[in-house]
N, C-alpha and C positions, 0 to 999 in steps of 0.2 A: 163726717162720712161723705165720700164722693157720691154723686148721683150716678145711677146705673142706666145705661142706654143700651138697648137691644137693637142691632142693625141686622135686617133681614134683606138680602138681595142675592140673586143668583150670579151676578157679575162680580167676580172677585175683586176687580180693580175698584169698583165703587165701594165694596165692603172695607177695603183696606184704606182707601182715601178717608172715608167717614171715620174709621177707627182712629186713624193718625190725627185727624183734625180734633176729634173729641178727647182723645187721650192727652193731647198737647195742652188741653185746658183743665186737666185734672179729673176728667170724668172716667168712670169705669165702663168698659165696653165689652159686650158679648156679641159674637158674630154667628149668623145662621145663613145657610145657603138657600133656604126656601121656607114657605109658611109652615110646613110640617116640623121642620127643625126648630122654627121659631116658637111654635106652640109647646114643643117639648122643653125648650129653654125657659119658659115662663116660670115654671114651678121652682127650679133651682135658683134662677138668677133674680127673679122678682124685679123687673125693670121699672124705672121711674118714667121713662119715655121709650117708645118703640118707633123706630125708622123702618118702613117696609116698602119694598118695590111692589108694583102692581102685578107685573107679568112675570111669573116664575113657574118652573116645573113643579110637579107633585102637588103643591098647594099654592095658589096665587095670593096676592095681597088681599083681595076682596074676601076670599074664604078665610084667610087668617083673621081679618078684622071681625068677621062674623062670629068665628070661634072665640076670640078674645072678649068680644062684647057679651057673649052668652054666659061667660064665667063671671059671676058676681065679684070675685076677688080682683078682676082686671077691668071691670066695666068702665071705670073712670080714668084708666091709664091713658095719657095722651098718646096719640098715634099720628106720626107725620108720614104722609105718602111720598116716596121718592120715585119719580117715574119719568119716562119719556113722553107719556101721554100729556098733550098740552092744550086741548080744547076746553072751553068753559063748560061744556056738557059733561065732559069726563071728570072735571074737578067737581062739579055738582054731584055726579053719580057717586064719587068717592066719599063725599061728605055724607051722603045718604046712607052708606053702609058702614059708617063709623069712624071715618078719618077726621082728625081735628085740624090738620094743616096739610099743605100740599106744596112740594118743591119739585120743579122739573129738572131733569138731568140734561146735560151736565150741570151740576150745581156749583155755586161759588162757596168755598169753604167758609167765608165770613157769614154768608146767609144761612148756611146750615147751622152753624154755631149759635147765631142769633135766634133762630127759630127754636132750637132745642132749649136754649136758656129761657125764652119766652114761655114755652110749654111748661118748663119746671117751675117758673114763677107762678103761673096760673094754678098749677096743680098743688104746689107746696105753699103758696101764699108768701114766698120769699125768693130772694136771689140766691142761686146756688153758689157756694163758696168754692174757691180754687183750693187745691190741696198743694 
């Protein structure tokens, strides 16, 4: 069964690029335009990894992460922050509110895929298989 990746970003271009990169490797992808949509998708999609932007309308990435971590079912789900924020202090702040990894935009498709696969290995204890 393909790993499930939830991509949450208010910028459609980034959502679609991430989707295309991940799907090309046989991963199942669900898209959400903000943190509120992302929290709603958790129940039905049950992602193995979440990619989330920091700055979004309605609910930003920080509040999404806090909501995710407050739910025992998703407390250990790996979260990778995708953001234009690039300072070390911002990265540290994200780690404090529950992010496991951090990628700055614009991202390289190979880096995105490598970090998602690494998160899957850590969380599942194995390398995800391609379909």
